[in-house]
C-alpha positions in Angstrom: -48.1 112.8 -43.9 -44.2 112.5 -43.8 -42.1 115.3 -45.0 -39.8 113.4 -47.5 -37.3 116.5 -47.2 -37.0 115.6 -43.6 -35.5 112.3 -44.2 -31.7 112.4 -43.9 -29.2 109.5 -44.6 -26.8 110.2 -42.0 -23.1 109.4 -43.2 -22.1 109.2 -39.7 -23.7 108.9 -36.2 -21.2 111.5 -35.1 -23.3 114.3 -36.9 -23.6 117.3 -34.8 -27.4 117.1 -35.2 -27.3 113.8 -33.4 -25.5 115.0 -30.3 -28.6 114.5 -28.0 -28.4 110.9 -28.6 -24.8 110.2 -28.2 -23.2 109.3 -24.5 -25.0 109.7 -21.2 -26.0 113.6 -21.1 -29.2 113.2 -19.1 -28.7 116.4 -17.0 -27.6 118.4 -19.9 -30.7 117.2 -21.8 -32.9 118.1 -18.9 -31.3 121.6 -18.7 -31.0 122.1 -22.7 -33.6 124.8 -22.9 -33.2 126.3 -19.4 -35.2 127.9 -17.9 -37.7 126.2 -20.2 -38.4 122.5 -20.1 -35.7 120.2 -21.7 -35.4 117.2 -23.7 -35.9 113.7 -23.2 -35.2 110.6 -25.3 -38.1 108.2 -26.2 -36.7 104.8 -27.2 -38.6 102.1 -29.2 -41.7 102.5 -31.3 -44.0 101.8 -28.2 -42.9 104.7 -26.0 -42.5 106.9 -28.9 -46.4 106.2 -29.7 -47.2 106.8 -26.0 -45.4 110.1 -26.0 -47.1 111.4 -29.2 -50.4 110.4 -27.8 -49.7 112.2 -24.8 -49.0 115.5 -26.8 -45.2 115.5 -26.4 -43.5 117.5 -29.4 -40.9 115.5 -31.4 -37.8 117.5 -32.1 -35.9 114.8 -34.3 -35.8 110.9 -35.0 -33.1 108.4 -35.4 -33.8 105.2 -36.9 -32.4 102.4 -38.8 -33.4 101.8 -42.5 -35.9 98.9 -41.5 -37.8 101.7 -39.8 -37.8 104.1 -42.6 -41.3 103.3 -44.1 -43.0 102.6 -40.6 -46.1 104.6 -40.0 -44.6 106.1 -36.7 -42.7 108.4 -39.0 -46.0 109.8 -40.4 -46.7 111.4 -36.9 -43.6 113.4 -36.1 -44.5 116.4 -38.3 -41.5 118.4 -39.5 -38.9 116.7 -37.2 -35.9 115.7 -39.1 -35.4 111.9 -39.6 -32.0 110.6 -39.4 -31.5 107.2 -41.0 -28.2 105.6 -39.6 -26.5 102.3 -39.9 -27.3 100.2 -36.7 -23.6 99.1 -36.3 -22.4 102.8 -36.5 -25.0 104.1 -34.2 -24.0 101.1 -31.6 -20.3 102.3 -32.0 -21.0 106.0 -31.6 -24.0 106.1 -29.4 -22.5 103.4 -27.1 -25.9 101.4 -27.2 -28.1 99.8 -29.4 -31.2 101.6 -30.9 -33.8 99.9 -29.0 -36.4 98.6 -31.6 -34.4 100.5 -34.3 -35.6 103.9 -33.5 -35.3 106.9 -31.0 -36.9 110.2 -30.8 -35.7 113.4 -28.9 -38.8 115.1 -27.5 -39.5 118.2 -25.7 -40.5 118.0 -22.1 -43.5 119.8 -20.6 -43.7 122.0 -17.5 -43.5 119.9 -14.3 -46.6 120.1 -12.4 -46.7 121.2 -8.7 -47.2 118.2 -6.4 -50.5 119.7 -5.2 -51.9 119.7 -8.7 -50.9 116.1 -9.2 -52.7 115.0 -5.9 -56.0 116.8 -6.6 -58.2 113.9 -7.4 -55.5 111.1 -6.2 -56.6 108.3 -3.8 -53.8 105.9 -3.9 -50.3 107.3 -4.4 -46.6 106.3 -3.8 -43.9 108.5 -2.4 -40.4 107.9 -3.3 -37.4 108.8 -1.1 -33.9 109.1 -2.5 -34.6 106.3 -4.9 -31.4 106.5 -7.0 -31.4 103.8 -9.5 -33.3 104.6 -12.8 -34.1 100.8 -13.3 -35.9 100.9 -10.1 -37.7 104.1 -10.8 -38.8 102.7 -14.2 -40.1 99.6 -12.9 -41.9 101.4 -10.2 -43.5 103.4 -12.6 -44.5 100.5 -14.9 -46.2 98.9 -11.7 -47.9 102.0 -10.7 -49.6 101.9 -14.1 -50.5 98.5 -14.2 -52.2 98.8 -10.6 -53.9 102.0 -11.0 -51.8 104.2 -8.8 -53.1 107.8 -9.1 -49.9 109.4 -8.8 -46.2 109.0 -7.9 -44.3 111.9 -5.9 -40.6 112.0 -5.7 -38.4 113.5 -3.2 -35.6 115.9 -4.7 -32.8 113.3 -4.6 -34.6 110.6 -6.8 -33.7 110.1 -10.2 -35.9 111.6 -13.0 -38.2 109.3 -14.4 -37.8 110.6 -17.9 -34.0 109.7 -17.9 -33.3 107.4 -20.7 -32.8 104.0 -18.7 -35.9 104.9 -16.5 -38.2 105.7 -19.4 -37.1 102.5 -21.2 -37.6 100.2 -18.2 -41.0 101.7 -17.6 -42.0 101.1 -21.1 -43.4 104.4 -21.5 -45.5 104.2 -18.4 -43.6 107.1 -16.6 -45.6 109.2 -19.4 -48.9 108.1 -18.2 -48.8 108.0 -14.6 -49.0 111.6 -13.2 -46.0 112.5 -11.1 -44.2 115.3 -9.4 -41.2 116.1 -7.2 -41.8 117.3 -3.7 -39.8 119.8 -1.8 -36.9 122.1 -2.7 -34.3 119.9 -1.2 -33.8 116.5 0.4 -33.4 118.0 3.8 -36.7 120.1 3.5 -38.5 116.8 2.4 -37.2 114.7 5.4 -37.9 117.8 7.8 -41.5 118.7 6.5 -42.7 116.3 3.7 -45.0 113.8 5.6 -46.7 117.1 7.0 -47.2 118.4 3.3 -49.0 114.9 2.6 -51.2 115.2 5.5 -52.1 118.7 4.7 -53.4 117.2 1.4 -55.6 114.6 3.4 -53.5 111.4 3.0 -52.6 109.0 5.6 -49.2 108.0 5.2 -47.6 104.5 5.4 -43.6 103.9 5.8 -42.4 101.0 4.5 -39.8 99.8 7.0 -38.8 97.3 9.7 -39.8 98.3 13.1 -41.3 96.6 16.0 -44.6 98.6 15.9 -45.4 97.9 12.3 -48.3 96.6 10.7 -48.7 94.2 7.7 -49.2 95.8 4.4 -52.5 93.8 4.1 -53.9 95.0 7.5 -57.7 95.9 7.0 -57.2 99.4 8.5 -55.2 100.5 5.5 -57.9 99.5 3.0 -60.5 101.7 4.9 -58.5 104.9 4.3 -60.0 107.4 1.8 -56.4 108.8 0.6 -53.4 106.7 1.4 -49.8 107.3 0.6 -47.0 104.5 0.4 -43.7 105.7 1.1 -40.6 103.7 -0.1 -37.2 104.6 0.6 -33.4 104.5 -0.6 -32.1 101.2 -2.1 -29.5 100.8 0.6 -30.4 102.9 3.6 -34.3 102.7 3.4 -36.5 105.5 4.7 -34.8 108.4 6.9 -35.8 107.9 10.6 -37.6 111.5 10.7 -39.8 110.1 7.8 -40.6 106.9 9.5 -41.5 108.6 12.8 -43.7 111.1 11.4 -45.8 108.5 9.3 -49.3 107.5 10.4 -48.3 103.7 10.0 -45.1 101.7 9.6 -45.9 98.7 7.4 -44.1 95.7 6.4 -44.5 93.0 3.7 -44.8 89.6 5.2 -41.8 87.4 4.3 -40.6 83.8 4.9 -37.2 81.9 5.3 -35.5 84.6 7.0 -35.8 87.1 4.3 -36.5 90.6 5.7 -36.0 93.0 2.8 -36.6 93.1 -1.0 -35.5 95.3 -3.8 -37.4 98.5 -3.6 -39.0 98.1 -7.0 -40.3 94.7 -5.9 -41.4 95.7 -2.7 -43.3 98.9 -4.2 -45.0 96.6 -6.6 -46.4 94.3 -3.8 -47.5 97.3 -1.8 -49.2 99.0 -4.8 -51.0 95.8 -5.5 -52.3 95.4 -2.0 -53.5 98.9 -1.5 -55.3 98.8 -5.0 -57.0 95.5 -4.7 -60.5 97.0 -4.0 -60.3 98.8 -7.3 -59.9 95.7 -9.3 -62.4 93.4 -7.8 
């Protein structure tokens, strides 16, 4: 049950104890306990619920008075609960408390990509995807379509960054993921080879004269399949495309030849997992 002593009526959202929630300090939070895992912010009751169910440790909670008696607060143990005025929070934090509540939580150790891939059959690999909105949307689709894992090259935005987590509606907590490669250059030189060593057939999503359609039957026959999506503006590196087993496209009409990476990834994920949903 909730420890009533841990409920603090905050006189101002500028309290030092609330520094984790103020401003855009994603890298600071990530490295807060370095070399140990850092902090992420879970926003909204639904995301906090998923994080708690997945075993993440709550460090503190900020919420409005309307949330003071919500059952979610019974599950945060000894973490201090700060009750703030929503207008004060908006002014000082620079954003609205989503659903009236946010929770600072301790990250866990990141898995090595080989561990993430142990039992995976259908995965998505993201290369240099920089926009947290796109990362969040991709994770939401990955969860919806039953993708086994998501791998990210070193230049990709962290899926636990606040906006990415918000857009994913907590699904970044549900889909196994890992970074692959020690640098972006290393990934582009050797990354496809690493995937092949793990038994994956690789599919680069790109426009090229020799590409196949993403719904080509040959792809459905593969036991382990990795779909590779590229940067929002530049797409995939030429080295990645050249090293892949297949280059695939999504059929389009009316002269359209490209889609937002999150939309394209969603369509590709739906296509390669259809056999699981029939």
